[in-house]
C-alpha positions as CSV (number, residue, x, y, z in Angstrom):
1,X,45.3,84.9,-159.5
2,X,44.5,88.2,-158.0
3,X,44.7,91.2,-160.3
4,X,45.0,94.7,-158.7
5,X,45.3,98.2,-160.0
6,X,48.9,99.3,-159.9
7,X,47.8,102.9,-159.2
8,X,45.2,102.6,-156.4
9,X,45.6,98.9,-155.5
10,X,41.9,98.2,-156.0
11,X,40.7,94.7,-157.1
12,X,37.9,96.3,-159.2
13,X,39.8,95.9,-162.4
14,X,38.5,94.5,-165.7
15,X,39.8,93.8,-169.2
16,X,39.1,96.3,-171.9
17,X,39.2,96.0,-175.7
18,X,42.5,96.8,-177.5
19,X,42.1,100.2,-179.1
20,X,44.8,102.3,-180.8
21,X,48.2,101.5,-182.1
22,X,49.8,100.9,-178.7
23,X,47.2,98.4,-177.6
24,X,46.6,96.7,-181.0
25,X,50.2,96.4,-182.3
26,X,52.8,96.9,-179.6
27,X,51.2,95.5,-176.4
28,X,50.5,92.0,-177.9
29,X,54.2,91.8,-179.1
30,X,55.3,92.2,-175.4
31,X,52.5,90.0,-174.1
32,X,50.6,92.8,-172.4
33,X,46.8,93.1,-172.0
34,X,44.8,96.3,-171.4
35,X,42.9,96.6,-168.0
36,X,40.8,99.4,-166.7
37,X,40.3,100.1,-163.0
38,X,36.7,100.8,-162.1
39,X,37.8,102.6,-158.9
40,X,40.2,105.2,-160.4
41,X,39.7,104.8,-164.2
42,X,43.3,104.1,-164.9
43,X,44.0,102.0,-168.0
44,X,47.2,99.9,-167.7
45,X,48.9,97.1,-169.5
46,X,49.5,94.0,-167.4
47,X,51.0,90.6,-168.2
48,X,48.0,88.9,-166.7
49,X,45.5,87.8,-169.3
50,X,42.8,87.0,-166.8
51,X,39.6,85.2,-167.5
52,X,37.5,87.2,-169.9
53,X,34.1,87.2,-171.4
54,X,32.2,89.3,-173.9
55,X,30.1,91.9,-172.2
56,X,26.6,92.3,-173.6
57,X,26.4,95.7,-172.1
58,X,29.7,97.0,-173.5
59,X,29.5,95.4,-176.9
60,X,33.1,94.3,-177.9
61,X,34.7,95.2,-174.6
62,X,36.1,92.6,-172.3
63,X,35.4,92.2,-168.6
64,X,36.8,90.0,-165.9
65,X,34.6,87.1,-165.0
66,X,33.0,87.3,-161.5
67,X,35.4,85.4,-159.3
68,X,34.7,84.0,-155.9
69,X,38.5,84.1,-155.2
70,X,38.4,87.9,-155.5
71,X,35.5,88.1,-153.0
72,X,37.5,85.9,-150.6
73,X,40.6,88.0,-151.1
74,X,38.5,91.1,-150.2
75,X,37.2,89.4,-147.1
76,X,40.7,88.3,-146.1
77,X,42.1,91.8,-146.7
78,X,39.4,93.3,-144.4
79,X,40.3,90.7,-141.7
80,X,44.0,91.5,-142.0
81,X,43.3,95.3,-141.8
82,X,41.2,94.6,-138.6
83,X,44.1,92.5,-137.1
84,X,46.6,95.2,-138.0
85,X,44.5,97.9,-136.3
86,X,44.3,95.6,-133.2
87,X,48.1,95.1,-133.2
88,X,48.6,98.9,-133.5
89,X,46.3,99.4,-130.4
90,X,48.3,96.8,-128.5
91,X,51.6,98.4,-129.5
92,X,50.4,101.9,-128.4
93,X,49.3,100.4,-125.0
94,X,52.7,98.7,-124.6
95,X,54.4,102.0,-125.3
96,X,52.3,103.8,-122.8
97,X,53.0,101.1,-120.1
98,X,56.7,101.2,-120.9
99,X,56.7,105.0,-120.5
100,X,54.9,104.8,-117.2
101,X,57.4,102.1,-115.9
102,X,60.3,104.3,-117.0
103,X,58.8,107.3,-115.2
104,X,58.3,105.3,-112.0
105,X,61.9,104.1,-112.1
106,X,63.3,107.6,-112.6
107,X,61.3,109.2,-109.8
108,X,63.4,110.1,-106.8
109,X,61.7,109.1,-103.5
110,X,61.0,112.2,-101.4
111,X,62.9,111.9,-98.1
């Protein structure tokens, strides 16, 4: 299960404690859990409960457990970005070659 921030699409998201009426009373009724993005600071309610643990540093706040799957997803995303950039370069090269071929076809030979 990969949990990402709905605002910035970062995977650096962690569970936080329920605070306030919305988070304590209403969110549980709809099966929503509070998450905070470490990248953009957005707090959102998601259906994913995630794996949680008590944070010694944050007292009663929750954090997502370190997950090897998240690291693997990050590596895979970097590889996919690299492949997409390579495909983009190839597409640009093909467009350039097609434009050159079209130009050569439309040239009128000088007699």
